[in-house]
ROLOLO-632862 format. One record per residue (C-alpha): residue in one letter; x, y, z. Coordinates in nm, 4 decimals, padded with zeros to 6 digits. Each point is the difference from the previous one (the first is absolute). Last residue first. Layout:
// residues N
> residuo c1 c2 c3
> a X Y Z
...
END
This chain:
// residues 258
> residuo c1 c2 c3
> x 11.2653 15.6089 11.1862
> x -00.2306 -00.2608 -00.1541
> x 00.1862 00.0182 -00.3295
> x 00.3335 -00.0412 00.1753
> x -00.1364 -00.2896 00.2060
> x -00.1180 -00.1757 -00.3144
> x 00.3412 00.0416 -00.1653
> x 00.1782 -00.1296 00.3100
> x -00.2230 -00.3086 00.0055
> x 00.0643 -00.0662 -00.3691
> x 00.3755 00.0251 00.0569
> x -00.0237 -00.2276 00.3041
> x -00.1901 -00.2624 -00.1981
> x 00.2339 00.0150 -00.2996
> x 00.3127 -00.0422 00.2142
> x -00.1509 -00.2730 00.2172
> x -00.1142 -00.1967 -00.3040
> x 00.3405 00.0390 -00.1662
> x 00.1745 -00.1236 00.3158
> x -00.2403 -00.2944 00.0125
> x 00.1018 -00.1181 -00.3463
> x -00.0634 00.0339 -00.3746
> x -00.2148 00.3087 -00.0560
> x 00.1356 00.1121 -00.3375
> x -00.3339 -00.0033 -00.1816
> x -00.1657 00.2007 00.2762
> x -00.3332 -00.1542 00.1140
> x -00.2733 00.2603 -00.0279
> x -00.1419 00.2941 00.1931
> x 00.2167 -00.0795 00.3003
> x -00.1232 00.0607 00.3556
> x 00.1342 -00.3270 00.1371
> x -00.3480 -00.1555 -00.0140
> x -00.0063 00.0878 -00.3712
> x 00.3043 -00.2315 -00.0472
> x -00.2081 -00.3076 00.0911
> x -00.1466 -00.1431 -00.3195
> x 00.2764 00.1321 -00.2255
> x 00.2472 -00.1969 00.2162
> x -00.1659 -00.3427 -00.0132
> x -00.1447 -00.0269 -00.3497
> x -00.3425 -00.1626 -00.0266
> x -00.1929 -00.3252 -00.0056
> x -00.3496 -00.1151 00.0853
> x -00.1520 -00.3323 00.1077
> x -00.3774 00.0035 00.0474
> x -00.1685 -00.2259 00.2553
> x -00.3251 -00.1875 -00.0462
> x -00.2597 -00.1176 00.2513
> x -00.0776 -00.3673 00.0603
> x 00.1635 -00.0296 00.3415
> x 00.3419 00.0228 00.1655
> x 00.1101 -00.3605 -00.0589
> x -00.1157 00.0322 -00.3607
> x 00.2444 00.2762 -00.0834
> x -00.1504 00.1394 -00.3187
> x 00.1402 00.1850 -00.3002
> x -00.0308 00.3210 -00.1994
> x 00.3112 00.1314 -00.1735
> x 00.0078 00.3787 00.0114
> x -00.0507 00.2747 -00.2528
> x 00.3052 00.2142 -00.0596
> x 00.2431 00.2425 00.1634
> x -00.0779 -00.0083 00.3700
> x 00.1510 00.3306 00.1095
> x 00.0143 -00.0611 00.3771
> x -00.1969 00.3180 00.0691
> x -00.3124 -00.1749 -00.1294
> x 00.0029 -00.2367 00.2983
> x -00.3422 00.0818 00.1430
> x -00.1469 -00.0471 -00.3491
> x 00.1046 -00.3704 00.0140
> x -00.2188 -00.0857 00.3004
> x -00.3034 -00.1170 -00.2006
> x 00.2296 -00.2259 -00.2044
> x 00.1148 -00.1969 00.3089
> x 00.3723 00.0492 00.0140
> x 00.3110 -00.1488 -00.1588
> x 00.3460 00.1457 -00.0250
> x 00.2722 00.0020 -00.2639
> x 00.3132 00.2083 00.0114
> x 00.2647 00.1467 -00.2267
> x 00.3607 00.1184 00.0149
> x 00.2001 -00.2062 00.2476
> x 00.3633 00.0834 00.0831
> x -00.0142 -00.0809 00.3710
> x 00.1345 00.3270 00.1386
> x -00.1732 00.2461 -00.2336
> x -00.3096 -00.2015 -00.0909
> x -00.0472 -00.1903 00.3259
> x 00.0677 00.3168 00.1979
> x -00.2413 00.2044 -00.2132
> x -00.2782 -00.2593 00.0163
> x 00.0266 -00.0582 00.3734
> x 00.0159 00.3606 00.1129
> x -00.2505 00.1534 -00.2411
> x -00.2410 -00.2911 00.0338
> x 00.0001 -00.0233 00.3790
> x -00.0546 00.3735 00.0328
> x -00.2702 -00.0027 -00.2674
> x -00.1912 -00.2736 00.1813
> x 00.0377 00.1806 00.3345
> x -00.1217 00.3249 -00.1565
> x -00.2166 00.1106 00.2940
> x 00.0787 -00.0159 00.3700
> x -00.1660 -00.1448 00.3132
> x -00.0698 -00.3290 -00.1799
> x -00.3266 -00.1540 00.1184
> x -00.0415 -00.2519 -00.2815
> x 00.3673 -00.0877 00.0458
> x 00.1624 -00.0495 -00.3381
> x 00.0707 -00.3181 -00.1970
> x 00.1964 -00.0517 -00.3193
> x 00.0948 -00.3667 -00.0254
> x 00.1152 00.0424 -00.3603
> x 00.2203 00.1935 -00.2415
> x 00.1651 -00.2318 -00.2525
> x 00.3400 00.0789 -00.1443
> x 00.1074 00.0267 -00.3638
> x 00.3515 00.0442 -00.1406
> x 00.1542 -00.3474 -00.0199
> x -00.2932 -00.2372 -00.0599
> x -00.2076 00.2469 -00.2021
> x 00.2778 00.1049 -00.2362
> x -00.2003 -00.1071 -00.3069
> x -00.3053 00.2093 00.0911
> x -00.2594 00.0116 00.2776
> x -00.3124 -00.1312 -00.1731
> x 00.1655 -00.2410 -00.2401
> x 00.2273 -00.1243 00.2797
> x -00.2950 -00.0397 00.2381
> x -00.1989 -00.1927 -00.2609
> x 00.2885 -00.2380 -00.0615
> x 00.0469 -00.0534 00.3733
> x -00.3625 -00.1052 00.0357
> x -00.2172 00.1862 00.2498
> x -00.1115 -00.1389 00.3386
> x 00.3197 -00.1161 00.1702
> x 00.1929 00.2577 -00.2012
> x -00.1897 00.2645 00.1965
> x 00.2231 -00.0851 00.2965
> x 00.3059 00.1095 -00.1931
> x 00.3161 -00.1779 -00.1087
> x 00.1545 00.2553 -00.0454
> x 00.0761 00.2814 00.2452
> x -00.2477 00.0771 00.2797
> x -00.1052 00.3329 00.1498
> x -00.2015 -00.0360 00.3216
> x -00.2021 00.2757 00.1643
> x -00.0867 00.0840 00.3595
> x -00.2118 00.2476 00.1940
> x -00.0686 00.1162 00.3566
> x 00.3162 -00.1350 00.1653
> x 00.0521 00.1640 00.3393
> x 00.2979 00.2220 00.0916
> x -00.1890 00.3297 00.0046
> x -00.1466 -00.0850 -00.3399
> x 00.2008 -00.2597 -00.1880
> x -00.0415 -00.1058 -00.3612
> x 00.1564 -00.3398 -00.0652
> x 00.1808 -00.1128 -00.3134
> x 00.0760 -00.3483 -00.1331
> x 00.2542 -00.0552 -00.2782
> x -00.0569 -00.3631 -00.0862
> x 00.1967 -00.3228 00.0270
> x -00.0887 -00.0809 00.3604
> x -00.3631 00.1157 -00.0495
> x -00.0949 -00.2235 -00.2937
> x -00.0184 -00.3225 00.2051
> x -00.2692 00.1377 00.2278
> x -00.0320 00.2193 00.3070
> x -00.3278 00.0719 00.1770
> x 00.0072 -00.3317 00.1888
> x 00.3290 00.0986 00.1608
> x -00.1050 00.0738 00.3590
> x -00.2658 -00.2694 00.0283
> x -00.3666 00.0877 -00.0544
> x -00.1403 -00.2567 -00.2385
> x -00.3433 00.0640 -00.1485
> x 00.0935 00.0023 -00.3662
> x 00.2767 00.2265 -00.1305
> x -00.1023 00.1491 -00.3312
> x -00.3698 -00.0879 -00.0366
> x -00.0429 00.0435 00.3762
> x 00.1359 00.3544 -00.0073
> x -00.2382 00.0908 -00.2828
> x -00.2998 -00.0933 00.2161
> x 00.1393 00.1769 00.3064
> x 00.0800 00.3396 -00.1502
> x 00.1206 00.1685 00.3203
> x 00.1875 -00.3272 00.0568
> x 00.2057 00.0906 -00.3064
> x 00.1441 00.2850 00.2050
> x 00.0544 -00.1927 00.3238
> x 00.1380 -00.3139 -00.1610
> x 00.2094 00.2119 -00.2351
> x 00.1435 00.1851 00.3004
> x 00.0846 -00.3267 00.1751
> x 00.1722 -00.1284 -00.3107
> x 00.1934 00.3248 -00.0423
> x 00.1212 -00.0103 00.3622
> x 00.1249 -00.3537 -00.0610
> x 00.1643 00.1202 -00.3204
> x 00.1662 00.2804 00.1967
> x 00.1380 -00.2472 00.2552
> x 00.1316 -00.2210 -00.2800
> x 00.1798 00.3014 -00.1516
> x -00.0603 00.1803 -00.3310
> x -00.3286 00.1913 -00.0184
> x 00.0649 00.3088 -00.2115
> x -00.0917 00.3224 00.1753
> x -00.2667 00.2663 -00.0390
> x -00.0276 00.2898 00.2456
> x -00.2693 00.2051 00.1693
> x -00.0213 00.1967 00.3255
> x 00.0983 00.3393 -00.1451
> x -00.3397 00.0384 -00.1636
> x -00.1376 00.1816 -00.3031
> x -00.0238 -00.3290 -00.1914
> x 00.1791 00.1121 -00.3166
> x 00.2290 00.2436 00.1823
> x 00.0902 -00.2689 00.2535
> x 00.0603 -00.2460 -00.2811
> x 00.2411 00.2310 -00.1800
> x 00.1978 00.0693 00.3179
> x 00.0023 -00.3677 00.0977
> x 00.1274 -00.0977 -00.3447
> x 00.2968 00.2356 00.0378
> x 00.0747 -00.1276 00.3500
> x -00.0196 -00.3544 -00.1409
> x 00.2709 00.0780 -00.2524
> x 00.2187 00.1745 00.2583
> x -00.0276 -00.2981 00.2348
> x 00.1026 -00.2305 -00.2829
> x 00.3092 00.2091 -00.0675
> x 00.0869 -00.0061 00.3701
> x -00.0287 -00.3768 00.0176
> x -00.2667 -00.2695 00.0236
> x -00.0298 -00.0473 -00.3747
> x -00.3052 00.0914 -00.2059
> x -00.1164 -00.2599 -00.2529
> x 00.0125 -00.3157 00.2107
> x -00.0350 -00.2924 -00.2388
> x 00.0846 -00.2952 00.2243
> x -00.3011 00.0636 00.2220
> x -00.0140 -00.2123 00.3134
> x -00.2846 -00.2460 00.0175
> x -00.1420 -00.1556 00.3175
> x 00.1052 -00.3617 00.0324
> x 00.1584 00.0469 00.3430
> x -00.3389 00.1318 00.1128
> x -00.1540 -00.3437 -00.0542
> x -00.3518 00.0823 -00.1236
> x 00.0687 -00.1541 -00.3372
> x -00.0530 00.2215 -00.3008
> x -00.3371 00.0373 -00.1646
> x -00.1081 -00.2143 -00.2923
> x -00.1969 00.1563 -00.2835
END
């Protein structure tokens, strides 16, 4: 998969920014920060969408560092090059990319991509439609490029990335379902994501002879437990609803604890 040119003028700038740079956007991120800090038991954490060229450059450097902790896998994705943008590819500019920050440093990232998906390079479109449903092209996103610092100072980085990215993409982007692929032995680690049927097994020859498994699930039902909700409310339609339900559940828990 080709990386982007190293010319910094060619660095991507997201055209699908989900949270605006205004007072309403600040309120949304303040809400997410409060949930994330409870989840991670730290006031030094936050998740943000990567949107500007400078942020994408920071993302590339973070990917280089984090994937570099897994050197063999790093080489299968990005080769041996070390320029500033080698850890970006053609999917990044048209994806929702999220970074998990601890004390201002990126310690985890995840990419959420609308159709067409990276897995479509390895699995036929017909098979993906049968697997994901008739609205696959319009309603389904692909979760990929999940990487977390091996020496993360906090727990729940994966869950923090998932709850923020998936809920924003669902409620602000209008998507309903997701697909994601992992090595089969790792699938049990992602049971909280509500994979809802057996996966499609396939190979990526450039990465070796092992198999991957592609799974699917529903975006909001997969992440609402991280907001302290027992289930996904049927009338949860936007961020305001999510905030209202989350705060009500938090108040109820505090009342019981008191």
